[in-house]
C-alpha positions as CSV (number, residue, x, y, z in Angstrom):
1,X,13.8,220.6,0.1
2,X,13.0,217.4,-1.6
3,X,13.1,216.6,-5.3
4,X,9.6,215.1,-5.3
5,X,7.8,218.4,-5.2
6,X,5.8,220.0,-7.9
7,X,5.7,220.6,-11.6
8,X,8.5,222.4,-13.3
9,X,8.8,224.4,-16.5
10,X,10.2,222.2,-19.2
11,X,11.2,222.7,-22.9
12,X,8.8,221.3,-25.5
13,X,11.1,218.6,-26.9
14,X,10.2,214.9,-26.9
15,X,13.8,213.6,-27.3
16,X,14.9,213.7,-23.7
17,X,17.0,211.1,-21.9
18,X,15.8,208.4,-19.5
19,X,16.5,210.0,-16.2
20,X,13.5,208.8,-14.1
21,X,13.8,211.2,-11.1
22,X,14.0,214.9,-10.9
23,X,17.2,216.6,-9.8
24,X,17.2,218.7,-6.7
25,X,17.7,222.4,-7.2
26,X,19.7,224.3,-4.5
27,X,17.4,225.8,-1.9
28,X,19.2,229.1,-2.0
29,X,18.1,229.7,-5.6
30,X,14.4,229.9,-4.6
31,X,13.4,233.5,-4.3
32,X,11.9,234.5,-1.0
33,X,11.0,230.9,0.0
34,X,8.1,231.1,2.5
35,X,9.1,234.5,3.7
36,X,6.5,236.6,1.8
37,X,3.1,235.4,0.7
38,X,3.2,233.4,-2.5
39,X,2.0,235.3,-5.6
40,X,-0.6,233.4,-7.6
41,X,1.2,231.3,-10.2
42,X,-1.0,229.0,-12.3
43,X,0.6,226.2,-14.3
44,X,-0.9,224.9,-17.5
45,X,0.1,221.2,-17.9
46,X,-0.7,218.3,-20.2
47,X,1.3,215.9,-22.4
48,X,2.9,217.2,-25.6
49,X,0.2,218.1,-28.1
50,X,-2.6,218.7,-25.6
51,X,-2.9,222.4,-26.7
52,X,-1.0,224.3,-24.0
53,X,0.7,226.8,-26.3
54,X,-2.5,227.4,-28.3
55,X,-4.5,228.0,-25.1
56,X,-1.8,230.4,-23.8
57,X,-2.2,232.5,-27.0
58,X,-5.9,232.6,-26.5
59,X,-5.5,233.8,-22.9
60,X,-3.1,236.5,-24.1
61,X,-5.9,237.9,-26.2
62,X,-8.5,237.7,-23.4
63,X,-6.8,238.6,-20.2
64,X,-5.7,242.1,-19.1
65,X,-1.9,242.6,-19.2
66,X,-2.4,244.8,-16.2
67,X,-3.6,241.9,-14.1
68,X,-1.9,238.9,-15.7
69,X,1.5,237.9,-17.0
70,X,1.9,234.9,-19.2
71,X,4.9,232.7,-20.0
72,X,5.7,229.9,-22.3
73,X,8.0,227.7,-20.2
74,X,10.5,226.9,-22.9
75,X,10.8,230.5,-23.9
76,X,11.7,231.5,-20.4
77,X,14.3,228.9,-20.2
78,X,15.8,229.9,-23.6
79,X,16.0,233.5,-22.4
80,X,18.3,232.6,-19.5
81,X,21.1,230.8,-21.5
82,X,23.2,232.1,-24.4
83,X,22.3,230.0,-27.4
84,X,18.7,229.4,-26.3
85,X,17.1,225.9,-26.3
86,X,19.8,224.5,-28.5
87,X,22.4,225.2,-25.9
88,X,20.1,224.1,-23.1
89,X,19.8,220.6,-24.7
90,X,23.6,220.2,-24.5
91,X,23.6,220.6,-20.7
92,X,23.8,217.7,-18.3
93,X,20.8,216.7,-16.2
94,X,21.8,218.7,-13.1
95,X,22.5,221.9,-15.1
96,X,19.2,221.6,-16.9
97,X,17.4,221.2,-13.6
98,X,19.2,224.2,-12.2
99,X,18.2,226.3,-15.2
100,X,14.6,225.2,-14.9
101,X,14.7,226.3,-11.3
102,X,16.1,229.7,-12.2
103,X,13.4,230.1,-14.8
104,X,10.5,229.4,-12.4
105,X,12.2,231.6,-9.7
106,X,12.3,234.5,-12.2
107,X,8.7,234.1,-13.0
108,X,7.7,234.0,-9.4
109,X,9.7,237.1,-8.7
110,X,8.2,239.0,-11.6
111,X,4.7,238.0,-10.5
112,X,5.4,239.1,-6.9
113,X,7.0,242.4,-7.9
114,X,4.3,243.3,-10.4
115,X,1.4,242.1,-8.3
116,X,0.1,240.2,-11.4
117,X,-1.1,236.6,-11.6
118,X,1.3,234.5,-13.6
119,X,0.2,231.8,-16.0
120,X,2.9,229.3,-17.1
121,X,3.0,226.4,-19.5
122,X,5.2,223.5,-18.5
123,X,5.8,219.8,-18.4
124,X,5.8,217.1,-15.8
125,X,7.6,214.5,-17.8
126,X,8.7,213.4,-21.3
127,X,8.2,209.8,-22.3
128,X,9.4,207.9,-25.4
129,X,7.2,205.0,-26.4
130,X,10.1,202.6,-26.4
131,X,11.0,203.5,-22.8
132,X,9.6,201.7,-19.7
133,X,9.1,205.0,-17.8
134,X,9.2,208.7,-18.5
135,X,11.7,211.3,-17.6
136,X,10.5,213.6,-14.8
137,X,11.4,217.3,-15.4
138,X,9.9,219.0,-12.3
139,X,12.1,220.7,-9.7
140,X,11.9,221.5,-6.0
141,X,11.7,225.2,-7.0
142,X,8.3,224.5,-8.5
143,X,7.1,223.4,-5.1
144,X,7.7,226.9,-3.7
145,X,6.0,228.6,-6.7
146,X,2.8,227.1,-8.1
147,X,-0.4,227.8,-6.3
148,X,-2.7,226.1,-8.9
149,X,-2.3,223.6,-11.7
150,X,-4.7,223.2,-14.6
151,X,-4.2,219.9,-16.5
152,X,-5.4,219.6,-20.1
153,X,-6.8,216.1,-20.0
154,X,-7.7,216.1,-23.7
155,X,-8.9,213.0,-25.6
156,X,-5.9,211.1,-26.8
157,X,-7.3,210.8,-30.3
158,X,-7.4,214.6,-30.5
159,X,-3.9,214.9,-29.1
160,X,-2.6,212.3,-31.6
161,X,-4.2,214.1,-34.5
162,X,-2.7,217.5,-33.3
163,X,0.7,216.0,-33.1
164,X,0.5,214.6,-36.6
165,X,-0.8,217.9,-38.0
166,X,1.8,220.1,-36.1
167,X,4.0,221.8,-38.7
168,X,5.8,224.0,-36.3
169,X,7.3,221.4,-34.0
170,X,9.1,218.1,-34.9
171,X,6.8,215.6,-33.1
172,X,7.7,211.9,-32.8
173,X,4.9,209.6,-33.9
174,X,3.4,207.8,-30.8
175,X,0.5,205.4,-30.5
176,X,-2.7,206.4,-28.8
177,X,-2.2,203.7,-26.3
178,X,1.2,205.2,-25.3
179,X,-0.3,208.7,-25.2
180,X,-3.0,207.5,-22.9
181,X,-0.6,205.7,-20.6
182,X,1.6,208.9,-20.5
183,X,-1.4,211.1,-19.7
184,X,-2.8,208.8,-17.0
185,X,0.6,208.5,-15.3
186,X,1.0,212.3,-15.3
187,X,-2.5,212.9,-13.9
188,X,-2.0,210.4,-11.1
189,X,1.5,211.6,-10.2
190,X,0.5,215.3,-10.5
191,X,-2.6,214.9,-8.3
192,X,-0.5,213.4,-5.5
193,X,2.3,216.0,-5.8
194,X,-0.2,218.8,-5.7
195,X,-1.8,217.5,-2.5
196,X,1.5,216.9,-0.8
197,X,2.6,220.4,-1.6
198,X,-0.6,222.4,-1.0
199,X,-1.2,223.2,-4.7
200,X,-4.8,223.1,-6.1
201,X,-5.3,220.8,-9.0
202,X,-7.9,220.8,-11.7
203,X,-8.1,218.5,-14.7
204,X,-10.3,219.5,-17.7
205,X,-11.3,216.9,-20.2
206,X,-14.0,218.6,-22.3
207,X,-12.4,220.1,-25.4
208,X,-15.7,221.7,-26.5
209,X,-15.9,224.0,-23.4
210,X,-12.1,224.3,-22.8
211,X,-11.6,228.0,-23.5
212,X,-14.6,229.5,-21.5
213,X,-14.0,227.0,-18.7
214,X,-10.3,227.9,-18.4
215,X,-11.2,231.6,-18.3
216,X,-13.7,231.0,-15.5
217,X,-11.1,229.0,-13.5
218,X,-8.3,231.5,-14.0
219,X,-10.6,234.4,-12.9
220,X,-11.6,232.4,-9.9
221,X,-8.0,231.5,-9.0
222,X,-7.0,235.1,-9.3
223,X,-9.3,236.1,-6.3
224,X,-7.7,236.3,-2.9
225,X,-7.9,232.9,-1.1
226,X,-6.9,233.1,2.5
227,X,-8.5,231.8,5.7
228,X,-9.6,235.4,6.5
229,X,-11.1,236.1,3.0
230,X,-13.0,232.8,3.1
231,X,-14.4,233.5,6.5
232,X,-15.4,237.0,5.4
233,X,-17.4,235.6,2.5
234,X,-19.1,233.1,4.9
235,X,-19.9,235.9,7.3
236,X,-21.4,237.9,4.4
237,X,-23.7,235.0,3.6
238,X,-24.8,234.9,7.2
239,X,-25.4,238.6,7.2
240,X,-27.7,238.1,4.2
241,X,-29.7,235.5,6.1
242,X,-29.9,237.6,9.3
243,X,-31.1,240.6,7.3
244,X,-34.2,238.8,6.1
245,X,-37.5,240.3,7.6
246,X,-38.4,236.9,9.1
247,X,-35.3,237.3,11.4
248,X,-36.2,240.7,12.8
249,X,-37.1,239.3,16.2
250,X,-34.4,236.6,16.6
251,X,-33.2,235.7,20.1
252,X,-32.0,232.1,19.6
253,X,-30.3,230.4,16.7
254,X,-29.9,226.6,16.2
255,X,-26.7,225.9,14.3
256,X,-26.7,222.4,12.9
257,X,-24.0,220.4,11.1
258,X,-25.3,218.5,8.2
259,X,-23.6,215.1,7.4
260,X,-24.1,212.6,10.3
261,X,-25.9,215.1,12.4
262,X,-29.1,215.8,10.6
263,X,-29.0,212.3,9.2
264,X,-26.8,209.3,9.5
265,X,-25.6,209.7,5.9
266,X,-22.6,211.6,4.5
267,X,-23.6,213.6,1.4
268,X,-20.1,213.6,0.0
269,X,-19.7,209.8,0.1
270,X,-23.1,209.3,-1.4
271,X,-22.3,211.8,-4.2
272,X,-19.3,209.8,-5.3
273,X,-21.0,206.5,-5.0
274,X,-23.9,207.7,-7.1
275,X,-21.6,209.2,-9.7
276,X,-19.6,206.0,-9.9
277,X,-22.8,204.0,-10.6
278,X,-23.8,206.5,-13.3
279,X,-20.3,207.1,-14.8
280,X,-18.0,204.2,-13.8
281,X,-15.1,205.5,-15.8
282,X,-15.1,208.9,-14.1
283,X,-14.6,207.7,-10.5
284,X,-11.9,205.5,-9.1
285,X,-11.4,204.7,-5.5
286,X,-12.8,207.0,-2.8
287,X,-11.9,210.6,-3.9
288,X,-12.8,212.4,-0.7
289,X,-11.2,209.8,1.6
290,X,-8.0,210.0,-0.5
291,X,-8.0,213.8,-0.4
292,X,-8.6,214.2,3.3
293,X,-6.1,211.4,4.1
294,X,-3.4,213.3,2.2
295,X,-1.1,215.9,3.6
296,X,-3.8,218.5,3.1
297,X,-5.8,216.9,5.9
298,X,-8.9,219.0,6.7
299,X,-7.2,222.3,5.9
300,X,-9.0,225.1,4.0
301,X,-6.9,224.1,0.9
302,X,-8.4,220.6,1.2
303,X,-11.9,221.9,1.0
304,X,-11.1,224.1,-1.9
305,X,-9.6,221.0,-3.6
306,X,-12.8,219.1,-2.8
307,X,-14.8,221.8,-4.6
308,X,-12.5,221.5,-7.7
309,X,-13.0,217.7,-7.6
310,X,-16.8,218.2,-7.8
311,X,-16.3,220.8,-10.6
312,X,-14.0,218.4,-12.5
313,X,-16.3,215.4,-12.7
314,X,-19.7,217.1,-13.2
315,X,-20.9,220.2,-15.0
316,X,-23.9,222.1,-13.5
317,X,-26.5,219.9,-15.1
318,X,-24.7,216.6,-14.1
319,X,-24.2,218.0,-10.6
320,X,-27.8,218.9,-10.2
321,X,-28.9,215.4,-11.3
322,X,-26.5,213.6,-8.9
323,X,-27.6,215.9,-6.0
324,X,-31.2,215.1,-6.7
325,X,-30.5,211.4,-6.4
326,X,-28.4,211.8,-3.3
327,X,-31.0,214.0,-1.6
328,X,-33.8,211.6,-2.4
329,X,-32.0,208.9,-0.4
330,X,-31.3,210.8,2.8
331,X,-33.5,210.2,5.8
332,X,-33.3,212.8,8.5
333,X,-33.4,211.7,12.2
334,X,-37.1,212.0,13.3
335,X,-36.1,213.6,16.5
336,X,-34.1,216.3,14.7
337,X,-37.0,216.8,12.2
338,X,-39.5,217.3,15.0
339,X,-37.2,219.8,16.8
340,X,-36.7,221.8,13.7
341,X,-40.4,221.9,13.0
342,X,-41.2,223.2,16.5
343,X,-38.4,225.8,16.2
344,X,-39.6,226.9,12.7
345,X,-43.0,227.9,14.2
346,X,-41.3,230.5,16.5
347,X,-40.2,233.9,15.2
348,X,-37.6,234.3,17.9
349,X,-35.7,231.2,16.8
350,X,-33.6,230.9,13.7
351,X,-32.2,227.7,12.2
352,X,-29.0,227.3,10.2
353,X,-27.4,224.2,8.7
354,X,-23.7,225.0,8.4
355,X,-22.1,222.1,6.6
356,X,-18.7,221.1,5.4
357,X,-20.5,218.8,3.0
358,X,-22.6,219.6,0.0
359,X,-24.8,222.6,0.7
360,X,-26.9,222.0,-2.4
361,X,-27.9,218.5,-1.3
362,X,-29.0,219.7,2.1
363,X,-31.1,222.4,0.6
364,X,-32.9,219.7,-1.5
365,X,-33.3,217.5,1.6
366,X,-34.8,220.3,3.6
367,X,-37.1,221.1,0.7
368,X,-38.3,217.5,0.7
369,X,-39.1,217.8,4.4
370,X,-40.9,221.1,3.8
371,X,-38.3,223.0,6.0
372,X,-36.5,225.0,3.3
373,X,-38.5,228.2,3.9
374,X,-37.4,228.4,7.6
375,X,-34.1,226.5,7.7
376,X,-31.2,228.2,5.9
377,X,-28.1,226.4,4.6
378,X,-24.5,227.7,4.6
379,X,-22.5,225.2,2.6
380,X,-20.2,224.8,-0.4
381,X,-19.4,222.3,-3.1
382,X,-19.3,224.5,-6.2
383,X,-17.2,227.5,-7.1
384,X,-20.3,229.7,-7.5
385,X,-21.0,229.2,-3.8
386,X,-18.1,231.6,-3.2
387,X,-16.7,229.9,-0.1
388,X,-15.8,226.7,1.5
389,X,-17.1,225.7,5.0
390,X,-14.2,224.7,7.3
391,X,-14.0,224.1,11.1
392,X,-12.8,227.7,11.4
393,X,-15.7,229.0,9.3
394,X,-18.2,227.2,11.5
395,X,-16.7,228.7,14.6
396,X,-16.8,232.2,12.9
397,X,-20.6,231.7,12.2
398,X,-21.2,231.0,15.9
399,X,-19.0,233.9,17.0
400,X,-20.8,236.3,14.7
401,X,-24.2,235.2,16.0
402,X,-23.1,235.7,19.6
403,X,-21.7,239.1,18.8
404,X,-25.1,239.9,17.5
405,X,-26.4,239.1,21.0
406,X,-28.1,235.9,19.9
407,X,-28.2,232.7,22.0
408,X,-26.7,229.8,20.1
409,X,-27.4,226.1,20.3
410,X,-24.8,224.1,18.2
411,X,-25.3,220.5,17.1
412,X,-22.4,218.5,15.6
413,X,-20.8,215.1,15.5
414,X,-17.1,215.3,14.6
415,X,-13.9,217.1,15.5
416,X,-14.6,219.5,12.7
417,X,-17.6,220.7,14.7
418,X,-15.7,221.2,18.0
419,X,-14.7,224.8,17.4
420,X,-18.3,225.6,16.7
421,X,-19.5,223.6,19.7
422,X,-17.0,225.4,22.0
423,X,-18.2,228.8,20.9
424,X,-21.9,228.2,21.4
425,X,-23.9,228.9,24.5
426,X,-25.1,225.3,24.4
427,X,-23.3,222.4,22.7
428,X,-25.0,219.2,21.7
429,X,-22.9,216.3,20.4
430,X,-24.9,214.0,18.1
431,X,-23.8,210.4,18.6
432,X,-24.5,207.8,15.9
433,X,-23.8,204.2,15.4
434,X,-20.4,203.1,16.6
435,X,-19.5,201.5,13.2
436,X,-20.0,204.7,11.2
437,X,-19.4,207.7,13.5
438,X,-16.2,209.6,13.8
439,X,-13.5,207.5,15.5
440,X,-11.4,210.4,16.6
441,X,-14.3,212.4,18.3
442,X,-13.9,210.7,21.8
443,X,-10.2,211.8,22.0
444,X,-11.0,215.2,20.7
445,X,-13.8,215.7,23.2
446,X,-11.6,214.5,26.1
447,X,-8.9,216.9,25.1
448,X,-11.3,219.8,24.8
449,X,-12.7,219.2,28.2
450,X,-9.3,218.8,29.8
451,X,-7.7,221.8,28.1
452,X,-10.6,224.3,28.4
453,X,-13.9,224.9,30.1
454,X,-15.8,223.0,27.5
455,X,-19.2,221.6,28.5
456,X,-21.6,219.7,26.3
457,X,-24.4,217.2,26.2
458,X,-24.8,214.2,24.0
459,X,-27.9,212.9,22.1
460,X,-28.0,209.4,20.8
461,X,-29.4,209.1,17.2
462,X,-30.5,206.4,16.8
463,X,-31.4,205.9,20.5
464,X,-29.7,202.5,20.7
465,X,-26.3,204.1,19.8
466,X,-23.5,203.6,22.3
467,X,-22.8,206.8,24.3
468,X,-19.5,208.6,24.0
469,X,-17.2,208.9,27.0
470,X,-19.3,208.7,30.2
471,X,-22.4,210.5,31.4
472,X,-20.4,212.4,34.0
473,X,-18.4,214.2,31.4
474,X,-20.9,214.2,28.6
475,X,-24.5,214.0,30.0
476,X,-27.2,212.4,28.0
477,X,-30.1,214.5,26.6
478,X,-33.1,213.6,24.6
479,X,-34.4,215.9,21.9
480,X,-38.0,214.9,22.6
481,X,-37.7,215.6,26.4
482,X,-40.2,218.3,27.4
483,X,-37.7,220.2,29.5
484,X,-35.1,220.1,26.8
485,X,-37.6,221.4,24.3
486,X,-38.6,224.2,26.6
487,X,-35.0,225.2,27.2
488,X,-34.5,225.5,23.4
489,X,-37.8,227.2,22.6
490,X,-37.9,229.7,25.5
491,X,-37.4,233.4,25.0
492,X,-33.8,234.2,25.9
493,X,-32.8,237.7,24.9
494,X,-29.2,238.5,25.2
495,X,-28.1,241.4,27.4
496,X,-27.4,244.4,25.3
497,X,-25.1,246.9,26.9
498,X,-24.3,250.1,25.1
499,X,-22.0,252.8,26.6
500,X,-20.0,255.8,25.5
501,X,-17.0,255.3,27.9
502,X,-14.3,256.1,25.4
503,X,-16.1,258.6,23.3
504,X,-15.3,262.3,23.3
505,X,-19.0,263.1,23.9
506,X,-18.8,261.1,27.2
507,X,-15.7,263.1,28.3
508,X,-17.5,266.4,27.7
509,X,-20.8,265.4,29.3
510,X,-19.0,263.8,32.3
511,X,-16.9,266.8,33.2
512,X,-19.6,268.9,34.9
513,X,-21.0,265.9,36.7
514,X,-17.6,265.2,38.3
515,X,-16.8,268.9,39.0
516,X,-17.1,269.4,42.8
517,X,-17.8,273.1,42.3
518,X,-21.0,272.4,40.4
519,X,-24.2,271.4,42.2
520,X,-27.9,272.3,42.3
521,X,-29.6,273.5,39.1
522,X,-26.4,273.5,37.1
523,X,-25.7,269.9,38.0
524,X,-29.3,268.9,37.3
525,X,-29.0,270.6,33.9
526,X,-25.8,268.6,33.2
527,X,-27.6,265.4,34.1
528,X,-30.5,266.3,31.8
529,X,-28.0,266.7,28.9
530,X,-26.7,263.3,29.7
531,X,-30.2,261.9,29.6
532,X,-30.9,263.5,26.2
533,X,-27.6,262.1,24.8
534,X,-28.3,258.6,26.0
535,X,-31.8,258.7,24.8
536,X,-30.9,259.8,21.3
537,X,-27.7,257.8,20.9
538,X,-28.4,254.5,22.6
539,X,-32.1,254.1,23.6
540,X,-33.1,254.6,20.0
541,X,-30.7,251.8,19.0
542,X,-32.1,249.4,21.6
543,X,-35.8,250.1,21.0
544,X,-35.8,251.3,17.4
545,X,-37.6,254.1,15.6
546,X,-40.9,254.3,13.7
547,X,-41.9,256.6,10.9
548,X,-44.7,259.1,10.9
549,X,-45.9,262.0,8.7
550,X,-44.9,265.6,9.5
551,X,-45.6,268.8,7.7
552,X,-42.5,270.0,5.7
553,X,-41.5,273.7,5.9
554,X,-42.1,273.9,2.1
555,X,-45.8,273.0,2.6
556,X,-45.9,269.2,1.8
557,X,-45.9,266.1,3.9
558,X,-42.6,264.4,4.7
559,X,-41.4,261.5,6.9
560,X,-40.4,262.0,10.6
561,X,-39.1,259.6,13.1
562,X,-39.8,258.9,16.8
563,X,-39.1,256.2,19.3
564,X,-40.9,253.0,18.5
565,X,-44.1,252.8,20.5
566,X,-43.2,256.0,22.2
567,X,-46.8,256.6,23.4
568,X,-46.6,253.1,25.1
569,X,-43.4,253.8,26.9
570,X,-43.0,254.7,30.6
571,X,-39.9,256.6,31.9
572,X,-39.3,255.8,35.6
573,X,-37.1,258.2,37.5
574,X,-35.4,256.3,40.4
575,X,-35.4,259.0,43.1
576,X,-33.7,261.1,43.9
577,X,-30.6,260.7,41.8
578,X,-32.3,259.6,38.6
579,X,-34.8,262.4,38.2
580,X,-32.8,265.0,36.4
581,X,-31.5,262.5,33.9
582,X,-35.0,261.1,33.4
583,X,-36.3,264.5,32.5
584,X,-33.6,264.6,29.8
585,X,-34.8,261.3,28.5
586,X,-38.4,262.6,28.5
587,X,-37.3,265.7,26.6
588,X,-36.4,263.4,23.6
589,X,-39.5,261.1,24.1
590,X,-42.2,263.6,24.9
591,X,-45.1,261.2,24.4
592,X,-43.8,258.8,27.1
593,X,-45.4,258.5,30.5
594,X,-43.2,259.9,33.3
595,X,-43.2,258.2,36.8
596,X,-41.4,259.0,40.0
597,X,-40.4,255.9,42.1
598,X,-38.5,255.9,45.3
599,X,-38.9,252.2,45.7
600,X,-40.2,249.3,43.5
601,X,-43.7,249.3,45.1
602,X,-44.2,252.9,43.8
603,X,-44.6,251.3,40.4
604,X,-48.2,250.1,40.1
605,X,-49.9,247.8,37.6
606,X,-51.5,250.7,35.7
607,X,-48.0,252.2,35.1
608,X,-47.0,249.0,33.2
609,X,-50.2,247.5,31.9
610,X,-50.6,248.0,28.1
611,X,-47.1,249.5,27.9
612,X,-44.4,248.2,25.5
613,X,-41.3,249.6,27.2
614,X,-40.2,250.6,30.7
615,X,-37.2,252.9,30.9
616,X,-35.6,252.8,34.4
617,X,-33.3,255.9,34.9
618,X,-30.7,256.3,37.6
619,X,-27.6,258.5,37.8
620,X,-25.3,255.9,39.3
621,X,-25.3,252.1,39.5
622,X,-22.9,250.7,42.1
623,X,-23.7,247.2,43.4
624,X,-26.8,246.9,41.2
625,X,-29.0,245.8,44.2
626,X,-31.6,248.6,43.8
627,X,-31.8,248.2,40.1
628,X,-32.3,244.4,40.5
629,X,-35.3,245.0,42.8
630,X,-36.9,247.4,40.2
631,X,-36.3,244.9,37.3
632,X,-37.8,242.0,39.3
633,X,-40.8,244.1,40.2
634,X,-41.4,245.3,36.7
635,X,-41.0,241.8,35.3
636,X,-43.4,240.5,37.9
637,X,-46.0,243.1,36.9
638,X,-45.7,242.4,33.2
639,X,-43.4,239.6,32.0
640,X,-43.5,240.6,28.3
641,X,-42.7,244.3,28.7
642,X,-39.3,245.5,27.5
643,X,-37.0,246.9,30.1
644,X,-34.3,249.4,29.3
645,X,-31.9,250.8,32.0
646,X,-30.5,254.3,31.5
647,X,-27.6,255.4,33.8
648,X,-24.8,257.9,33.9
649,X,-22.2,255.8,35.6
650,X,-22.2,252.0,36.0
651,X,-19.7,249.9,37.8
652,X,-18.1,247.6,35.2
653,X,-18.2,244.6,37.6
654,X,-22.0,244.5,37.6
655,X,-22.4,244.0,33.9
656,X,-20.1,241.0,33.5
657,X,-21.9,237.7,32.7
658,X,-21.4,236.2,36.1
659,X,-22.8,239.1,38.1
660,X,-26.4,238.6,39.4
661,X,-27.5,241.8,37.8
662,X,-26.3,240.7,34.3
663,X,-27.9,237.3,34.8
664,X,-31.2,238.9,35.9
665,X,-31.2,241.2,32.9
666,X,-30.6,238.3,30.6
667,X,-33.5,236.3,32.0
668,X,-35.8,239.3,31.9
669,X,-34.6,240.5,28.5
670,X,-33.4,243.9,29.9
671,X,-30.8,246.1,28.2
672,X,-28.6,249.0,29.4
673,X,-27.5,252.3,28.1
674,X,-24.8,254.1,30.1
675,X,-22.6,257.1,29.6
676,X,-19.6,255.3,31.0
677,X,-18.6,252.1,32.7
678,X,-16.3,252.7,35.7
679,X,-13.8,250.5,37.4
680,X,-13.6,253.0,40.3
681,X,-15.5,251.3,43.2
682,X,-15.9,254.6,45.2
683,X,-19.4,255.0,46.5
684,X,-20.5,258.5,47.3
685,X,-21.8,259.4,50.8
686,X,-23.0,262.5,52.5
687,X,-21.3,265.4,50.7
688,X,-20.2,263.4,47.7
689,X,-23.6,261.7,47.2
690,X,-25.1,262.5,43.8
691,X,-28.6,263.1,45.2
692,X,-27.3,265.6,47.8
693,X,-25.3,267.4,45.2
694,X,-28.2,267.6,42.8
695,X,-30.4,269.3,45.3
696,X,-27.9,271.2,47.4
697,X,-28.6,269.1,50.5
698,X,-25.0,268.1,51.2
699,X,-25.1,270.2,54.5
700,X,-28.0,268.0,55.7
701,X,-26.2,264.7,55.2
């Protein structure tokens, strides 16, 4: 462990020596280092006189002792040595450092064992005015403990007055210039230490809103903050969007990155440039570049820290003002705008902007382009958003959409978009000007193509941009090309396959159908029960229900349910094996038309015309050849009719993506409900043929 770690607990004395570097504490003294999840331990820091002790007492009154445990750093140190702080000050530098390490270790253990969030006051350094540099008092144990640091960046005039008025502590008189230098040095060092050691840092400078702001922060920091919990919150946001009535008929979703994809600009960079012009004293350097260039990289912690940076420099009103200015200057690519407007006109296409940048800015941009009612944004930037968008979160969004049987087009420009692009059905890499686009994307793309089965296309925005890689590996596409637009806009229902293979109901219903001693009427009855089960359990899920009024036994009207458009549904029994099961389906949907079909031509135009749904029923699907012929025939008679296949047993191989049957079902928007999927490739003949067993004709085979 290194000494240059994080902040340590220190006593509240100003008369320390001139040691300029922290002593290293023995690694063995750190309790449970990196073995168990770190408990949440929040440090309250600031130079002497900034109000840490006063704030701690306020928090004691406001926070539940069942959820929080609070410590004054110097009190904890005093409790560990006979003679208290007086004895502590007589120790040499190494012994003091060891004792500080023991104190923070004990706090960490108490927080872990009790399951409570710990809040600790402490010091980074002490600095006499006559000394050239301050004495650092943090230890390497602090590195293994703190999860968050709140720094009280109070006005030095206020701090100076507090020090002069403090009757409880013997404060050395210091000039405001020295207090300012001390404070600025601490903030700079502490920011870097926190980033190097994955600790979230927040500096608060407004004394008027200090107490309520600190309360909000602590309650926020108390919440679980893991990769999994963040993704769960992102997925919950996506669920809200998908649940909107306008998305009832979704088949395809366009998932767009924001910065440097929808437009050439980066909203984060523009935010800080705009703020620097409005408030020059509040911004130094390039905050986001410094953050993401630190040890945090593009980790989830880095994005949480970015959110805290935005919170630190701007309250809600200031944030709104800056976002307005930034949004007003962003020009979306015309080709992207046209594509989004075309997609927005189609109910079967949804559009999401999933951005690691400022979601609020992109909502304003889309509003300016009159797209905000059809294009939804998932993005962070403020604590109230509830999540941060990382590369993993983007990938989770695409995965969730595909799990919902939606066809996904993903558009992105940088390595942060690659997990999302890899997970999509179609990946589009947006390539901008060579001077401003991601420099690491070429290498990342090459690696993705080499390591996996990743395939993508690239679009040049603007059109004179230099392509990435070569057209062999990354083919060029044009967003205004007719064929490209058609491929995006076409209806492309995903194949829905529902089955009860591992359910107890399937085991019960399957038993008589596999019993060699059962045939004829008894077997037909068993097949009918299977049909009834599949109709009620799965077909209703695939097609949906509709309400209608029925008379209640108590004499009033109440609500009943039936299959959606049941009266415009045709049940087709594929003869002979599918008849008994089809009768079972018909029992549950009595208003549906019933048709016998030995071959596809038996289905006529009048059987399909004006119908909403065709249910094809067969007892067994082996190679899928017969079923494919029926699906193609029905689709040829009426391209917009919904096709649902109901079967007792289906060979598992025929429903995998690469099988011709699965591909045909996808193209035709067909779905499947089966009692079970089987890996047994046995095909019945003669005495074992299902049709012969159903009608007692095995002796004629």
